[in-house]
mmCIF file of the C-alpha atoms, coordinates in Angstrom:
data_MODEL
# 
_entry.id   MODEL 
# 
loop_
_atom_site.group_PDB 
_atom_site.id 
_atom_site.type_symbol 
_atom_site.label_atom_id 
_atom_site.label_alt_id 
_atom_site.label_comp_id 
_atom_site.label_asym_id 
_atom_site.label_entity_id 
_atom_site.label_seq_id 
_atom_site.pdbx_PDB_ins_code 
_atom_site.Cartn_x 
_atom_site.Cartn_y 
_atom_site.Cartn_z 
_atom_site.occupancy 
_atom_site.B_iso_or_equiv 
_atom_site.pdbx_formal_charge 
_atom_site.auth_seq_id 
_atom_site.auth_comp_id 
_atom_site.auth_asym_id 
_atom_site.auth_atom_id 
_atom_site.pdbx_PDB_model_num 
ATOM 1   C CA . MET A 1 1   ? 16.534 -98.680 -37.912 1.00 0.00 ? 1   MET A CA 1 
ATOM 2   C CA . PRO A 1 2   ? 20.359 -97.438 -37.713 1.00 0.00 ? 2   PRO A CA 1 
ATOM 3   C CA . PHE A 1 3   ? 20.103 -94.245 -35.620 1.00 0.00 ? 3   PHE A CA 1 
ATOM 4   C CA . ILE A 1 4   ? 22.570 -92.100 -38.733 1.00 0.00 ? 4   ILE A CA 1 
ATOM 5   C CA . THR A 1 5   ? 24.192 -93.647 -41.755 1.00 0.00 ? 5   THR A CA 1 
ATOM 6   C CA . ALA A 1 6   ? 27.350 -93.391 -43.226 1.00 0.00 ? 6   ALA A CA 1 
ATOM 7   C CA . ALA A 1 7   ? 25.028 -90.895 -46.368 1.00 0.00 ? 7   ALA A CA 1 
ATOM 8   C CA . GLU A 1 8   ? 24.436 -88.593 -43.425 1.00 0.00 ? 8   GLU A CA 1 
ATOM 9   C CA . LEU A 1 9   ? 28.113 -89.257 -42.200 1.00 0.00 ? 9   LEU A CA 1 
ATOM 10  C CA . ARG A 1 10  ? 30.248 -88.495 -45.022 1.00 0.00 ? 10  ARG A CA 1 
ATOM 11  C CA . PRO A 1 11  ? 29.294 -84.846 -45.760 1.00 0.00 ? 11  PRO A CA 1 
ATOM 12  C CA . VAL A 1 12  ? 29.775 -83.483 -42.189 1.00 0.00 ? 12  VAL A CA 1 
ATOM 13  C CA . LEU A 1 13  ? 33.861 -85.227 -42.176 1.00 0.00 ? 13  LEU A CA 1 
ATOM 14  C CA . GLY A 1 14  ? 33.581 -83.707 -45.843 1.00 0.00 ? 14  GLY A CA 1 
ATOM 15  C CA . VAL A 1 15  ? 35.793 -86.956 -46.824 1.00 0.00 ? 15  VAL A CA 1 
ATOM 16  C CA . GLY A 1 16  ? 34.355 -87.517 -49.521 1.00 0.00 ? 16  GLY A CA 1 
ATOM 17  C CA . SER A 1 17  ? 34.687 -90.602 -51.466 1.00 0.00 ? 17  SER A CA 1 
ATOM 18  C CA . THR A 1 18  ? 38.508 -91.603 -50.223 1.00 0.00 ? 18  THR A CA 1 
ATOM 19  C CA . VAL A 1 19  ? 36.553 -93.499 -46.887 1.00 0.00 ? 19  VAL A CA 1 
ATOM 20  C CA . SER A 1 20  ? 34.395 -96.699 -47.556 1.00 0.00 ? 20  SER A CA 1 
ATOM 21  C CA . ASP A 1 21  ? 30.707 -96.721 -46.897 1.00 0.00 ? 21  ASP A CA 1 
ATOM 22  C CA . ALA A 1 22  ? 31.926 -99.868 -44.491 1.00 0.00 ? 22  ALA A CA 1 
ATOM 23  C CA . VAL A 1 23  ? 34.345 -98.089 -41.897 1.00 0.00 ? 23  VAL A CA 1 
ATOM 24  C CA . LEU A 1 24  ? 31.474 -95.110 -41.780 1.00 0.00 ? 24  LEU A CA 1 
ATOM 25  C CA . THR A 1 25  ? 29.358 -97.831 -41.921 1.00 0.00 ? 25  THR A CA 1 
ATOM 26  C CA . GLN A 1 26  ? 31.653 -99.074 -38.653 1.00 0.00 ? 26  GLN A CA 1 
ATOM 27  C CA . ILE A 1 27  ? 31.512 -95.817 -36.987 1.00 0.00 ? 27  ILE A CA 1 
ATOM 28  C CA . CYS A 1 28  ? 28.143 -95.131 -36.605 1.00 0.00 ? 28  CYS A CA 1 
ATOM 29  C CA . ASN A 1 29  ? 26.786 -97.920 -35.954 1.00 0.00 ? 29  ASN A CA 1 
ATOM 30  C CA . ALA A 1 30  ? 29.598 -97.671 -33.198 1.00 0.00 ? 30  ALA A CA 1 
ATOM 31  C CA . ALA A 1 31  ? 28.375 -93.811 -32.108 1.00 0.00 ? 31  ALA A CA 1 
ATOM 32  C CA . GLU A 1 32  ? 25.042 -95.834 -32.143 1.00 0.00 ? 32  GLU A CA 1 
ATOM 33  C CA . GLY A 1 33  ? 26.207 -98.371 -29.659 1.00 0.00 ? 33  GLY A CA 1 
ATOM 34  C CA . ALA A 1 34  ? 27.611 -96.065 -26.612 1.00 0.00 ? 34  ALA A CA 1 
ATOM 35  C CA . ILE A 1 35  ? 24.823 -93.500 -26.520 1.00 0.00 ? 35  ILE A CA 1 
ATOM 36  C CA . LYS A 1 36  ? 22.435 -96.150 -27.215 1.00 0.00 ? 36  LYS A CA 1 
ATOM 37  C CA . PRO A 1 37  ? 22.477 -97.143 -23.214 1.00 0.00 ? 37  PRO A CA 1 
ATOM 38  C CA . TYR A 1 38  ? 21.293 -94.318 -22.983 1.00 0.00 ? 38  TYR A CA 1 
ATOM 39  C CA . LEU A 1 39  ? 18.177 -93.672 -24.171 1.00 0.00 ? 39  LEU A CA 1 
ATOM 40  C CA . ARG A 1 40  ? 15.095 -94.966 -22.740 1.00 0.00 ? 40  ARG A CA 1 
ATOM 41  C CA . VAL A 1 41  ? 13.073 -97.972 -24.359 1.00 0.00 ? 41  VAL A CA 1 
ATOM 42  C CA . LYS A 1 42  ? 9.495  -98.056 -24.293 1.00 0.00 ? 42  LYS A CA 1 
ATOM 43  C CA . ASN A 1 43  ? 7.449  -94.202 -23.892 1.00 0.00 ? 43  ASN A CA 1 
ATOM 44  C CA . SER A 1 44  ? 5.229  -93.052 -21.056 1.00 0.00 ? 44  SER A CA 1 
ATOM 45  C CA . ALA A 1 45  ? 2.779  -94.889 -23.639 1.00 0.00 ? 45  ALA A CA 1 
ATOM 46  C CA . GLY A 1 46  ? 4.284  -98.680 -23.265 1.00 0.00 ? 46  GLY A CA 1 
ATOM 47  C CA . THR A 1 47  ? 5.406  -98.301 -27.113 1.00 0.00 ? 47  THR A CA 1 
ATOM 48  C CA . VAL A 1 48  ? 8.976  -98.813 -28.527 1.00 0.00 ? 48  VAL A CA 1 
ATOM 49  C CA . ILE A 1 49  ? 10.753 -95.323 -29.316 1.00 0.00 ? 49  ILE A CA 1 
ATOM 50  C CA . ASP A 1 50  ? 12.387 -95.448 -32.571 1.00 0.00 ? 50  ASP A CA 1 
ATOM 51  C CA . TYR A 1 51  ? 15.710 -93.110 -32.138 1.00 0.00 ? 51  TYR A CA 1 
ATOM 52  C CA . SER A 1 52  ? 15.995 -93.055 -35.567 1.00 0.00 ? 52  SER A CA 1 
ATOM 53  C CA . THR A 1 53  ? 13.332 -90.249 -36.666 1.00 0.00 ? 53  THR A CA 1 
ATOM 54  C CA . ILE A 1 54  ? 14.250 -87.678 -34.093 1.00 0.00 ? 54  ILE A CA 1 
ATOM 55  C CA . PRO A 1 55  ? 16.583 -84.808 -34.598 1.00 0.00 ? 55  PRO A CA 1 
ATOM 56  C CA . VAL A 1 56  ? 18.809 -85.044 -30.957 1.00 0.00 ? 56  VAL A CA 1 
ATOM 57  C CA . VAL A 1 57  ? 18.898 -88.531 -30.840 1.00 0.00 ? 57  VAL A CA 1 
ATOM 58  C CA . LYS A 1 58  ? 20.618 -88.042 -34.736 1.00 0.00 ? 58  LYS A CA 1 
ATOM 59  C CA . GLU A 1 59  ? 22.729 -84.952 -33.203 1.00 0.00 ? 59  GLU A CA 1 
ATOM 60  C CA . CYS A 1 60  ? 23.655 -86.721 -30.997 1.00 0.00 ? 60  CYS A CA 1 
ATOM 61  C CA . THR A 1 61  ? 24.837 -89.665 -32.145 1.00 0.00 ? 61  THR A CA 1 
ATOM 62  C CA . LEU A 1 62  ? 26.179 -88.293 -35.348 1.00 0.00 ? 62  LEU A CA 1 
ATOM 63  C CA . ALA A 1 63  ? 28.846 -85.471 -32.919 1.00 0.00 ? 63  ALA A CA 1 
ATOM 64  C CA . ALA A 1 64  ? 29.814 -89.243 -31.365 1.00 0.00 ? 64  ALA A CA 1 
ATOM 65  C CA . ALA A 1 65  ? 30.553 -90.390 -34.593 1.00 0.00 ? 65  ALA A CA 1 
ATOM 66  C CA . VAL A 1 66  ? 32.501 -87.577 -35.614 1.00 0.00 ? 66  VAL A CA 1 
ATOM 67  C CA . GLU A 1 67  ? 34.797 -87.662 -32.680 1.00 0.00 ? 67  GLU A CA 1 
ATOM 68  C CA . LEU A 1 68  ? 34.757 -91.309 -33.377 1.00 0.00 ? 68  LEU A CA 1 
ATOM 69  C CA . TYR A 1 69  ? 36.021 -90.780 -36.367 1.00 0.00 ? 69  TYR A CA 1 
ATOM 70  C CA . LYS A 1 70  ? 38.666 -88.137 -35.923 1.00 0.00 ? 70  LYS A CA 1 
ATOM 71  C CA . THR A 1 71  ? 40.228 -90.284 -33.018 1.00 0.00 ? 71  THR A CA 1 
ATOM 72  C CA . ARG A 1 72  ? 40.213 -93.767 -35.323 1.00 0.00 ? 72  ARG A CA 1 
ATOM 73  C CA . THR A 1 73  ? 42.032 -91.386 -37.443 1.00 0.00 ? 73  THR A CA 1 
ATOM 74  C CA . ALA A 1 74  ? 44.341 -89.462 -35.434 1.00 0.00 ? 74  ALA A CA 1 
ATOM 75  C CA . PRO A 1 75  ? 48.071 -90.602 -34.616 1.00 0.00 ? 75  PRO A CA 1 
ATOM 76  C CA . GLY A 1 76  ? 47.813 -91.842 -31.573 1.00 0.00 ? 76  GLY A CA 1 
ATOM 77  C CA . GLY A 1 77  ? 44.658 -90.786 -30.960 1.00 0.00 ? 77  GLY A CA 1 
ATOM 78  C CA . GLN A 1 78  ? 45.010 -87.812 -29.865 1.00 0.00 ? 78  GLN A CA 1 
ATOM 79  C CA . TYR A 1 79  ? 44.932 -84.938 -32.742 1.00 0.00 ? 79  TYR A CA 1 
ATOM 80  C CA . SER A 1 80  ? 45.504 -81.504 -32.440 1.00 0.00 ? 80  SER A CA 1 
ATOM 81  C CA . ALA A 1 81  ? 44.022 -77.815 -32.314 1.00 0.00 ? 81  ALA A CA 1 
ATOM 82  C CA . VAL A 1 82  ? 44.194 -75.739 -35.196 1.00 0.00 ? 82  VAL A CA 1 
ATOM 83  C CA . ASP A 1 83  ? 47.577 -73.977 -32.694 1.00 0.00 ? 83  ASP A CA 1 
ATOM 84  C CA . PHE A 1 84  ? 48.871 -77.792 -33.537 1.00 0.00 ? 84  PHE A CA 1 
ATOM 85  C CA . THR A 1 85  ? 48.834 -77.888 -29.661 1.00 0.00 ? 85  THR A CA 1 
ATOM 86  C CA . PRO A 1 86  ? 47.322 -81.187 -28.770 1.00 0.00 ? 86  PRO A CA 1 
ATOM 87  C CA . SER A 1 87  ? 44.258 -82.271 -27.529 1.00 0.00 ? 87  SER A CA 1 
ATOM 88  C CA . PRO A 1 88  ? 43.295 -84.606 -25.363 1.00 0.00 ? 88  PRO A CA 1 
ATOM 89  C CA . PHE A 1 89  ? 41.680 -87.938 -25.031 1.00 0.00 ? 89  PHE A CA 1 
ATOM 90  C CA . GLN A 1 90  ? 38.297 -87.058 -26.260 1.00 0.00 ? 90  GLN A CA 1 
ATOM 91  C CA . LEU A 1 91  ? 36.913 -90.112 -25.567 1.00 0.00 ? 91  LEU A CA 1 
ATOM 92  C CA . GLY A 1 92  ? 36.982 -90.309 -22.051 1.00 0.00 ? 92  GLY A CA 1 
ATOM 93  C CA . ARG A 1 93  ? 34.058 -90.267 -18.919 1.00 0.00 ? 93  ARG A CA 1 
ATOM 94  C CA . SER A 1 94  ? 33.173 -86.181 -20.747 1.00 0.00 ? 94  SER A CA 1 
ATOM 95  C CA . PHE A 1 95  ? 32.550 -87.603 -24.154 1.00 0.00 ? 95  PHE A CA 1 
ATOM 96  C CA . PHE A 1 96  ? 28.756 -88.953 -23.045 1.00 0.00 ? 96  PHE A CA 1 
ATOM 97  C CA . GLU A 1 97  ? 28.135 -85.436 -20.227 1.00 0.00 ? 97  GLU A CA 1 
ATOM 98  C CA . ARG A 1 98  ? 28.239 -83.252 -23.882 1.00 0.00 ? 98  ARG A CA 1 
ATOM 99  C CA . PHE A 1 99  ? 25.402 -85.857 -24.906 1.00 0.00 ? 99  PHE A CA 1 
ATOM 100 C CA . GLU A 1 100 ? 23.175 -85.727 -21.650 1.00 0.00 ? 100 GLU A CA 1 
ATOM 101 C CA . GLY A 1 101 ? 21.267 -82.536 -22.181 1.00 0.00 ? 101 GLY A CA 1 
ATOM 102 C CA . PRO A 1 102 ? 20.855 -81.982 -25.233 1.00 0.00 ? 102 PRO A CA 1 
ATOM 103 C CA . MET A 1 103 ? 19.100 -85.864 -24.864 1.00 0.00 ? 103 MET A CA 1 
ATOM 104 C CA . ALA A 1 104 ? 17.841 -86.064 -20.826 1.00 0.00 ? 104 ALA A CA 1 
ATOM 105 C CA . SER A 1 105 ? 14.032 -86.551 -21.608 1.00 0.00 ? 105 SER A CA 1 
ATOM 106 C CA . TYR A 1 106 ? 14.552 -89.728 -23.320 1.00 0.00 ? 106 TYR A CA 1 
ATOM 107 C CA . MET A 1 107 ? 17.650 -91.175 -21.103 1.00 0.00 ? 107 MET A CA 1 
ATOM 108 C CA . THR A 1 108 ? 17.010 -94.113 -19.323 1.00 0.00 ? 108 THR A CA 1 
ATOM 109 C CA . THR A 1 109 ? 17.826 -93.292 -14.851 1.00 0.00 ? 109 THR A CA 1 
ATOM 110 C CA . ALA A 1 110 ? 17.001 -97.055 -14.394 1.00 0.00 ? 110 ALA A CA 1 
ATOM 111 C CA . GLY A 1 111 ? 20.676 -97.323 -14.240 1.00 0.00 ? 111 GLY A CA 1 
ATOM 112 C CA . TRP A 1 112 ? 21.177 -94.521 -11.708 1.00 0.00 ? 112 TRP A CA 1 
ATOM 113 C CA . LEU A 1 113 ? 21.826 -94.022 -8.161  1.00 0.00 ? 113 LEU A CA 1 
ATOM 114 C CA . GLY A 1 114 ? 20.105 -91.543 -5.524  1.00 0.00 ? 114 GLY A CA 1 
# 
């Protein structure tokens, strides 16, 4: 089951029916694909974790999807702040750092180096 759906993303973006479900689904899948590798597959009891039911993971995936959408629709991939100053590229290394805190208890440590 997907972490988030187009129906959940649409009201957050406030796009109404101007953006197709196919486009929003593609963004949802990309956000999930970016976050999923950092998550554990099984819990300590050995059962598979269904992240589509965990609110913090859904919210982080939703936030990632918003960033992906904004970068996708902004001219040159760089959107402007309220005062029209350009914002730096948002999908760099710090993109994942924003989600490490909230999702820490679900993240895998298998690839971490000591």
